[in-house]
N, CA, C and O atoms as a DFTB+ gen file, in Angstrom:
364 C
 N C O
     1  1      94.210     117.970     127.205
     2  2      93.394     116.953     126.876
     3  2      92.263     117.067     125.943
     4  3      91.504     118.036     125.982
     5  1      92.135     116.120     125.121
     6  2      91.381     116.107     123.845
     7  2      89.987     116.109     124.235
     8  3      89.622     115.211     124.994
     9  1      89.287     116.829     123.905
    10  2      87.599     116.752     123.876
    11  2      87.215     115.480     123.358
    12  3      87.770     115.225     122.289
    13  1      86.275     114.419     123.870
    14  2      85.988     113.412     123.210
    15  2      85.160     113.506     122.029
    16  3      85.062     112.615     121.185
    17  1      84.506     114.741     122.000
    18  2      83.663     115.068     120.730
    19  2      84.522     115.303     119.689
    20  3      84.270     114.780     118.603
    21  1      85.427     115.950     119.814
    22  2      86.531     116.458     118.907
    23  2      87.252     115.295     118.340
    24  3      87.460     115.227     117.129
    25  1      87.638     114.387     119.156
    26  2      88.239     112.942     119.010
    27  2      87.357     112.372     117.903
    28  3      87.822     112.090     116.799
    29  1      86.154     112.220     118.205
    30  2      85.170     111.447     117.359
    31  2      85.152     112.136     116.035
    32  3      85.480     111.451     115.066
    33  1      84.837     113.319     115.849
    34  2      84.844     114.355     114.751
    35  2      86.254     113.976     114.159
    36  3      86.189     113.688     112.964
    37  1      87.257     113.920     114.599
    38  2      88.526     113.777     113.865
    39  2      88.783     112.416     113.066
    40  3      89.404     112.225     112.020
    41  1      88.066     111.493     113.946
    42  2      88.243     110.211     113.716
    43  2      87.101     109.921     112.172
    44  3      87.457     109.225     111.220
    45  1      85.879     110.559     112.251
    46  2      85.013     110.443     111.311
    47  2      85.677     111.069     110.331
    48  3      85.803     110.403     109.303
    49  1      86.300     112.510     110.332
    50  2      86.655     113.026     108.933
    51  2      87.804     112.051     108.396
    52  3      87.813     111.663     107.228
    53  1      88.751     111.693     109.315
    54  2      89.851     110.768     108.562
    55  2      89.053     109.688     107.683
    56  3      89.559     109.277     106.639
    57  1      87.910     109.273     108.082
    58  2      87.558     108.043     107.336
    59  2      86.849     108.730     105.975
    60  3      86.852     108.082     104.928
    61  1      86.222     110.110     106.030
    62  2      85.739     110.799     105.045
    63  2      86.774     111.264     104.028
    64  3      86.531     111.389     102.827
    65  1      88.006     111.522     104.635
    66  2      89.051     112.035     103.668
    67  2      89.490     110.672     102.816
    68  3      89.844     110.772     101.641
    69  1      89.445     109.593     103.395
    70  2      89.592     108.242     102.652
    71  2      88.633     108.158     101.483
    72  3      88.975     107.884     100.333
    73  1      87.319     108.438     101.911
    74  2      86.595     108.309     101.022
    75  2      86.292     109.497      99.684
    76  3      85.558     109.303      98.715
    77  1      86.921     110.468      99.920
    78  2      86.711     111.788      99.037
    79  2      87.166     111.345      97.741
    80  3      86.403     111.755      96.866
    81  1      88.097     110.681      97.306
    82  2      88.261     110.399      95.798
    83  2      87.050     109.690      95.210
    84  3      86.529     110.046      94.154
    85  1      86.591     108.572      96.020
    86  2      85.485     107.922      95.583
    87  2      84.341     108.728      95.248
    88  3      83.766     108.811      94.162
    89  1      84.032     109.460      96.615
    90  2      82.804     110.450      96.286
    91  2      82.818     111.451      95.181
    92  3      81.839     111.824      94.535
    93  1      84.190     111.878      95.033
    94  2      84.316     112.945      94.039
    95  2      84.094     112.147      92.618
    96  3      83.478     112.655      91.681
    97  1      84.586     111.034      92.584
    98  2      84.496     110.430      91.150
    99  2      83.015     109.845      90.806
   100  3      82.521     109.702      89.688
   101  1      82.436     109.543      92.088
   102  2      81.077     108.858      91.795
   103  2      80.016     109.946      91.743
   104  3      78.986     109.635      91.146
   105  1      80.088     111.192      92.274
   106  2      79.387     112.296      92.063
   107  2      79.515     112.896      90.816
   108  3      78.505     113.219      90.192
   109  1      80.493     113.062      90.430
   110  2      81.193     113.418      88.987
   111  2      80.335     112.633      87.935
   112  3      79.718     113.221      87.046
   113  1      80.332     111.433      88.068
   114  2      79.641     110.313      86.999
   115  2      78.170     110.767      87.267
   116  3      77.393     111.041      86.352
   117  1      77.934     110.810      88.246
   118  2      76.232     111.009      88.283
   119  2      75.808     112.357      87.634
   120  3      74.744     112.505      87.033
   121  1      76.710     113.291      87.808
   122  2      76.478     114.830      87.040
   123  2      76.660     114.562      85.703
   124  3      75.864     114.981      84.863
   125  1      77.763     113.814      85.383
   126  2      78.043     113.608      83.869
   127  2      76.740     112.916      83.212
   128  3      76.223     113.332      82.175
   129  1      76.312     111.889      83.892
   130  2      75.446     111.006      83.417
   131  2      74.045     111.949      83.049
   132  3      73.437     111.900      81.980
   133  1      73.721     112.778      84.175
   134  2      72.497     113.678      84.107
   135  2      72.665     114.760      83.025
   136  3      71.661     114.953      82.340
   137  1      73.637     115.419      82.779
   138  2      73.918     116.358      81.745
   139  2      73.834     115.596      80.495
   140  3      73.299     116.151      79.535
   141  1      74.253     114.488      80.378
   142  2      74.071     113.603      78.854
   143  2      72.802     113.506      78.663
   144  3      72.378     113.851      77.560
   145  1      71.791     112.975      79.758
   146  2      70.492     112.841      79.510
   147  2      69.751     114.099      79.269
   148  3      68.731     114.100      78.579
   149  1      70.223     115.160      79.810
   150  2      69.598     116.212      79.481
   151  2      70.040     116.877      78.134
   152  3      69.235     117.531      77.471
   153  1      71.247     116.706      77.774
   154  2      71.524     117.270      76.300
   155  2      70.818     116.413      75.406
   156  3      70.284     116.819      74.373
   157  1      70.813     115.230      75.797
   158  2      70.098     114.100      74.696
   159  2      68.771     114.824      74.291
   160  3      68.429     115.107      73.143
   161  1      67.987     115.104      75.624
   162  2      66.604     115.396      75.545
   163  2      66.429     116.406      74.584
   164  3      65.624     116.392      73.652
   165  1      67.545     117.618      74.983
   166  2      67.530     118.962      74.205
   167  2      67.674     118.542      72.657
   168  3      66.927     118.880      71.739
   169  1      68.714     117.797      72.595
   170  2      68.862     117.576      70.971
   171  2      67.848     117.057      70.265
   172  3      67.708     117.369      69.083
   173  1      66.924     116.118      70.944
   174  2      65.857     115.557      70.265
   175  2      64.504     116.554      70.403
   176  3      63.431     116.303      69.854
   177  1      64.716     117.514      71.087
   178  2      63.659     118.460      71.288
   179  2      62.671     118.051      72.356
   180  3      61.536     118.529      72.341
   181  1      63.035     117.222      73.244
   182  2      61.944     116.580      73.959
   183  2      62.270     116.971      75.630
   184  3      61.811     116.313      76.563
   185  1      63.086     118.082      75.776
   186  2      63.247     118.571      76.812
   187  2      62.167     119.644      77.464
   188  3      61.974     120.771      77.008
   189  1      61.504     119.081      78.612
   190  2      60.450     120.002      78.851
   191  2      60.821     120.876      80.133
   192  3      61.718     120.509      80.892
   193  1      60.115     122.015      80.339
   194  2      60.669     122.846      81.656
   195  2      60.704     122.120      82.888
   196  3      61.545     122.271      83.774
   197  1      59.711     121.299      82.893
   198  2      59.747     120.537      84.238
   199  2      60.987     119.404      84.304
   200  3      61.594     119.134      85.340
   201  1      61.230     118.826      83.057
   202  2      62.573     118.248      83.106
   203  2      63.899     118.947      83.163
   204  3      64.874     118.402      83.680
   205  1      63.939     119.914      82.741
   206  2      64.961     120.842      83.119
   207  2      65.139     121.367      84.538
   208  3      66.226     121.332      85.115
   209  1      64.022     121.857      85.075
   210  2      63.979     122.240      86.505
   211  2      64.318     120.902      87.446
   212  3      64.965     120.954      88.492
   213  1      63.885     119.985      87.000
   214  2      64.322     118.385      87.979
   215  2      65.817     118.147      87.918
   216  3      66.531     117.868      88.881
   217  1      66.247     118.316      86.486
   218  2      67.590     118.107      86.340
   219  2      68.422     119.024      87.164
   220  3      69.340     118.583      87.855
   221  1      68.093     120.422      87.104
   222  2      68.714     121.515      87.948
   223  2      68.570     121.267      89.277
   224  3      69.476     121.798      89.918
   225  1      67.844     120.712      89.895
   226  2      67.485     120.334      91.110
   227  2      68.372     119.076      91.496
   228  3      69.001     119.020      92.553
   229  1      68.365     118.208      90.666
   230  2      69.248     117.121      90.996
   231  2      70.696     117.266      91.009
   232  3      71.420     116.587      91.739
   233  1      71.148     118.220      90.137
   234  2      72.554     118.517      90.033
   235  2      72.879     119.219      91.079
   236  3      73.911     118.891      91.665
   237  1      72.169     120.248      91.534
   238  2      72.548     121.238      92.744
   239  2      72.576     120.277      93.849
   240  3      73.518     120.433      94.625
   241  1      71.595     119.122      94.154
   242  2      71.881     118.455      95.166
   243  2      73.202     117.613      95.202
   244  3      73.810     117.548      96.270
   245  1      73.649     117.007      94.166
   246  2      74.947     116.350      93.995
   247  2      75.962     117.435      94.330
   248  3      76.839     117.135      95.140
   249  1      75.951     118.855      93.724
   250  2      77.066     119.645      94.199
   251  2      77.017     120.019      95.512
   252  3      78.089     120.190      96.092
   253  1      75.898     120.196      96.149
   254  2      75.660     120.568      97.643
   255  2      76.174     119.458      98.434
   256  3      76.945     119.734      99.354
   257  1      75.891     118.357      98.234
   258  2      76.537     117.098      99.121
   259  2      77.894     117.212      98.939
   260  3      78.554     117.377      99.965
   261  1      78.512     117.164      97.822
   262  2      79.971     117.169      97.705
   263  2      80.633     118.407      98.387
   264  3      81.723     118.297      98.948
   265  1      79.989     119.521      98.330
   266  2      80.469     120.703      98.974
   267  2      80.384     120.281     100.503
   268  3      81.383     120.374     101.218
   269  1      79.312     119.870     100.933
   270  2      79.185     119.533     102.530
   271  2      80.160     118.692     103.143
   272  3      80.603     118.829     104.283
   273  1      80.522     117.648     102.155
   274  2      81.677     116.640     102.646
   275  2      82.925     117.439     102.561
   276  3      83.760     117.253     103.445
   277  1      83.156     118.249     101.679
   278  2      84.299     118.936     101.766
   279  2      84.642     119.865     103.012
   280  3      85.712     120.040     103.595
   281  1      83.438     120.377     103.215
   282  2      83.303     121.472     104.271
   283  2      83.727     120.646     105.733
   284  3      84.379     121.147     106.649
   285  1      83.229     119.379     105.697
   286  2      83.167     118.633     106.874
   287  2      84.804     118.142     107.041
   288  3      85.383     117.994     108.117
   289  1      85.235     117.985     106.030
   290  2      86.867     117.704     105.989
   291  2      87.489     118.839     106.636
   292  3      88.061     118.891     107.725
   293  1      87.274     119.759     105.754
   294  2      87.742     121.191     106.477
   295  2      87.806     121.540     107.845
   296  3      88.793     121.943     108.461
   297  1      86.666     121.348     108.260
   298  2      86.153     121.306     109.652
   299  2      87.002     120.405     110.637
   300  3      87.441     120.815     111.712
   301  1      87.182     119.100     110.128
   302  2      87.872     118.172     110.987
   303  2      89.231     118.565     110.890
   304  3      89.832     118.739     111.950
   305  1      89.894     118.756     109.697
   306  2      91.308     118.996     109.741
   307  2      91.606     120.248     110.643
   308  3      92.639     120.263     111.312
   309  1      90.777     121.232     110.671
   310  2      90.908     122.321     111.791
   311  2      90.879     121.960     113.053
   312  3      91.741     122.366     113.833
   313  1      89.842     121.111     113.453
   314  2      90.018     120.458     114.757
   315  2      91.183     119.847     115.218
   316  3      91.755     120.045     116.290
   317  1      91.597     118.802     113.974
   318  2      92.740     118.245     114.417
   319  2      93.872     118.991     114.580
   320  3      94.761     118.658     115.363
   321  1      93.915     120.089     113.825
   322  2      95.192     120.880     113.964
   323  2      95.253     121.851     115.368
   324  3      96.294     122.258     115.885
   325  1      94.067     122.077     115.779
   326  2      93.943     122.505     117.062
   327  2      94.552     121.583     118.235
   328  3      95.222     122.050     119.156
   329  1      94.279     120.396     118.109
   330  2      94.830     119.510     119.084
   331  2      96.236     118.584     118.638
   332  3      96.616     117.575     119.231
   333  1      96.879     119.199     117.461
   334  2      97.857     118.589     117.029
   335  2      99.118     118.425     118.127
   336  3      99.618     117.334     118.401
   337  1      99.500     119.576     118.648
   338  2     100.667     119.526     119.817
   339  2     100.145     118.651     120.902
   340  3     100.993     118.035     121.548
   341  1      98.885     118.492     121.213
   342  2      98.512     117.486     122.255
   343  2      98.879     116.080     121.780
   344  3      99.585     115.242     122.341
   345  1      98.217     116.019     120.582
   346  2      98.599     114.580     119.896
   347  2      99.915     114.092     119.830
   348  3     100.181     112.893     119.906
   349  1     100.838     115.083     119.674
   350  2     102.326     114.791     119.429
   351  2     102.763     114.545     121.018
   352  3     103.490     113.589     121.291
   353  1     102.347     115.334     121.919
   354  2     102.874     114.963     123.104
   355  2     102.492     113.389     123.878
   356  3     103.002     112.935     124.903
   357  1     101.548     112.835     123.105
   358  2     101.145     111.632     123.480
   359  2     101.631     110.520     122.960
   360  3     101.600     109.434     123.539
   361  1     102.194     110.757     121.634
   362  2     102.940     110.053     120.882
   363  2     104.298     109.633     121.377
   364  3     105.033     108.952     120.662
């Protein structure tokens, strides 16, 4: 029997798997835009330490968010793998 919580997690992760290409592209574009903004300010001599720190924190947030999504996908795939034989018997 499949644990209802595990079934919900697998369903949520399957949805997240479908979104991953979009999330990776969008987060990548956000990081690229942020880097371009910082490099522009640096080239103009307008980059302050506070701006640099804020940009680092922002980029770190994007990277952690994407990492969290990927971790969630791996976790859900692991759960699905544990129940795969049970799911195959149902089919």
